[in-house]
C-alpha positions in Angstrom: 127.1 105.4 90.3 130.9 104.9 90.4 132.4 104.1 87.0 134.7 101.3 88.4 132.5 98.4 89.5 134.4 95.9 91.7 133.4 92.5 93.1 132.9 91.9 96.7 134.7 88.7 97.9 134.1 88.9 101.6 131.1 89.9 103.7 130.6 90.3 107.5 127.3 90.9 109.3 127.1 92.4 112.8 124.1 93.3 114.9 121.1 91.9 116.7 118.4 89.3 116.1 117.4 90.7 112.7 121.0 90.3 111.6 120.9 86.8 113.0 118.0 86.1 110.7 115.1 85.5 113.2 111.8 85.4 111.3 113.3 83.5 108.3 113.6 79.9 109.6 115.2 77.0 107.6 114.0 73.4 107.5 117.1 72.3 109.6 116.1 74.7 112.4 118.7 77.4 111.6 118.0 81.0 110.6 118.8 82.4 107.1 117.9 86.0 107.1 119.5 88.9 105.2 123.1 87.9 105.4 123.0 84.8 103.2 120.7 86.6 100.8 123.1 89.4 100.3 126.1 87.0 100.1 124.3 85.1 97.3 123.5 88.3 95.5 127.1 89.5 95.6 128.5 86.1 94.6 130.4 85.6 97.9 131.7 82.1 98.5 130.9 80.3 101.9 134.4 80.9 103.2 134.0 84.6 102.5 130.9 85.0 104.7 130.9 85.6 108.4 128.0 86.5 110.7 129.1 87.8 114.1 125.6 88.9 115.3 123.6 87.5 118.2 120.2 88.1 119.7 119.6 90.9 122.1 122.7 92.8 121.0 122.9 96.5 121.6 125.2 98.9 119.7 127.8 98.7 122.5 127.7 94.9 122.2 128.6 95.2 118.5 131.5 97.5 119.4 132.8 95.5 122.3 132.0 91.8 121.4 131.5 91.6 117.6 133.8 94.1 116.1 137.1 92.3 116.8 136.1 89.3 114.7 134.5 91.5 112.1 137.7 93.5 111.7 139.8 90.3 111.5 137.6 89.0 108.7 138.9 91.9 106.5 135.6 92.0 104.6 134.9 94.1 101.5 131.5 95.0 102.8 129.6 94.8 106.2 126.0 94.9 107.2 125.4 96.7 110.5 121.9 96.2 112.0 121.7 97.4 115.6 120.1 100.0 117.7 116.5 98.9 118.2 117.3 97.0 121.3 118.8 100.1 122.8 115.5 101.9 122.4 113.8 99.3 124.5 116.0 99.8 127.6 115.4 102.2 130.4 119.0 103.4 130.2 118.7 104.4 126.5 121.3 107.1 125.7 121.2 108.4 122.1 124.6 110.2 122.5 126.3 107.0 123.6 124.6 105.1 120.8 126.0 107.6 118.2 129.5 107.4 119.7 129.5 103.6 119.8 128.0 103.2 116.3 130.5 105.7 114.9 133.3 103.6 116.5 131.9 100.4 114.8 131.7 102.1 111.4 135.0 104.0 111.6 136.9 100.9 112.6 135.5 98.8 109.8 136.4 101.6 107.3 139.9 101.6 108.8 140.5 98.0 107.6 139.1 98.7 104.1 135.5 97.5 104.7 132.5 99.4 103.4 129.8 99.1 106.1 126.1 99.8 105.4 124.1 101.0 108.4 120.4 101.1 109.0 117.9 103.8 110.0 114.8 102.5 111.6 111.0 102.6 111.1 108.2 103.3 113.6 107.9 99.8 114.9 104.8 100.7 116.9 102.9 100.7 113.6 103.9 97.0 113.1 103.8 95.7 116.7 100.6 96.8 118.2 101.4 98.6 121.5 99.2 100.6 123.9 99.2 104.2 122.8 101.5 105.5 125.6 104.1 102.8 124.9 103.8 103.5 121.2 104.5 107.2 121.6 107.4 106.4 123.9 108.9 104.0 121.4 108.4 106.4 118.5 110.2 109.1 120.4 113.1 106.7 121.1 113.3 105.7 117.5 113.4 109.3 116.4 116.4 109.8 118.8 118.0 106.6 117.6 117.7 107.7 113.9 119.3 111.1 114.8 122.2 109.1 116.4 122.5 106.9 113.3 122.5 109.9 111.0 125.3 111.5 113.1 127.4 108.3 113.0 126.9 107.7 109.3 127.7 111.2 108.4 130.9 111.2 110.5 132.0 107.9 109.0 130.9 108.8 105.4 129.2 105.4 104.8 126.0 104.3 103.1 122.8 103.7 105.0 119.4 102.0 104.4 116.3 103.9 105.6 113.7 101.3 106.6 111.0 103.9 107.1 111.3 104.9 103.4 111.6 101.3 102.2 108.6 100.1 100.2 106.8 97.2 102.0 108.2 98.1 105.5 104.7 98.5 107.0 103.0 95.6 105.1 102.2 92.8 107.5 103.5 90.3 105.0 106.9 91.7 105.6 106.8 90.6 109.2 106.9 87.3 111.0 104.1 86.2 113.3 105.9 87.9 116.3 105.7 91.3 114.5 109.2 91.9 115.9 111.4 90.3 113.1 111.1 90.4 109.4 109.4 87.5 107.6 111.3 85.8 104.8 109.8 88.5 102.5 110.9 91.2 104.9 114.5 89.9 105.0 114.5 89.7 101.2 113.3 93.4 101.0 116.1 94.4 103.4 118.6 92.3 101.5 117.6 94.0 98.2 117.9 97.4 99.8 121.4 96.6 101.1 122.6 95.4 97.7 121.1 98.5 96.0 123.2 100.7 98.3 126.2 98.6 97.7 125.7 98.8 94.0 125.6 102.6 94.3 128.8 102.4 96.3 130.5 100.6 93.4 130.1 96.9 94.1 128.9 94.4 91.5 125.6 92.6 92.2 125.7 89.7 89.7 122.5 88.0 91.1 120.0 90.6 92.3 117.9 89.5 95.3 114.6 88.0 94.3 111.4 88.8 96.3 110.0 85.3 95.5 110.1 83.4 98.8 111.7 80.0 98.5 114.0 77.7 100.6 112.6 78.5 104.0 110.7 76.3 106.4 106.9 76.2 106.5 105.4 77.4 109.7 101.9 76.5 111.0 99.3 78.2 113.1 100.4 76.0 116.0 104.0 77.2 115.6 102.8 80.8 115.6 100.7 80.3 118.8 103.6 78.5 120.5 105.9 81.3 119.8 103.4 83.9 121.0 102.9 82.1 124.3 106.6 81.2 125.0 108.4 84.2 123.5 106.1 87.0 122.4 104.2 87.7 125.7 107.3 87.4 127.9 109.1 89.8 125.6 106.3 92.4 125.7 106.3 92.1 129.5 110.0 92.7 129.9 110.3 95.5 127.4 107.1 97.1 128.5 108.5 97.4 132.0 111.6 99.1 130.6 109.6 101.6 128.6 107.0 102.2 131.2 108.8 105.1 133.1 109.3 106.9 129.8 105.7 106.3 128.7 104.5 107.6 132.1 106.5 110.8 131.6 104.9 111.2 128.2 101.4 110.8 129.7 102.2 113.3 132.5 103.5 115.9 130.0 100.5 115.4 127.8 98.1 115.8 130.7 99.9 118.9 131.8 99.6 120.4 128.3 95.9 119.6 128.2 95.4 121.2 131.6 97.2 124.4 130.5 95.2 124.6 127.4 92.0 124.1 129.3 92.8 126.9 131.8 93.9 129.2 128.9 90.6 128.6 127.1 88.5 129.3 130.2 90.3 132.7 131.0 88.4 135.8 129.7 90.4 137.8 127.2 92.2 140.7 128.7 93.3 144.0 127.2 97.0 144.9 127.1 96.5 147.7 129.6 94.8 145.1 132.0 97.9 143.0 131.8 100.2 145.9 132.4 98.2 147.1 135.4 98.3 143.6 136.8 102.1 143.5 136.5 102.4 146.9 138.3 103.5 148.7 135.2 102.4 152.3 134.2 99.5 152.5 131.7 100.5 153.0 128.1 100.4 156.5 126.7 96.9 157.2 125.4 95.3 154.3 127.2 92.0 155.0 129.1 92.8 156.2 132.6 
């Protein structure tokens, strides 16, 4: 840990619906989420906090649409939560994601901001998907994390690894939609962010509590309503985007099984049999 601990006076958040705070509703109908929790832990005043994120954002959206305001805020620290939406699109390009994410991180660093990025977990273990779709999504997330690693390493900034975060795969960490963190999940993420910032040399005068408080109470009717109006349509849209990739996985898997089946049914051949089949001369000393 650095010997010179400094306070953070300004915080900016960029990213997608998790950065917005979905899954952690307030009584007034707004979302709280990780940003206000981190701001409170760092002791940042309301006028020092800015959230530029919006739902559905991809990494390129952050670079193109959110970064100008984030740079202008001249924050001490930034939370960057984006990339999962990219994995759910048919045009997913991990190299473009790495380039765009590095652009976001490098431009924030250039104005004196310390950004903290995120590596992602296997969301198929949280949101129950058919096996082919789950394998497709897991492959995409592996590629996404490689892109994140590349961008983080090039920019020299800290990163939170959700896959290694205790509680990530506990269902209590997720809202009813299984797509966004619950209040507890947002608190776990906020605590991980502040721990990385502490390691980077920032003071954390009020550590994030994991005791849930201040959020709205949701009922079973609320959960069912969300599932019918938002959850099922989301699965339909994203399933169609992932389907071609999932079909490719199934075809490759079927091909491997077919090759293994043929290999297992072939009788073993001696080396000289193989050579004769290839039209090569018998090995010296082999039976004639």
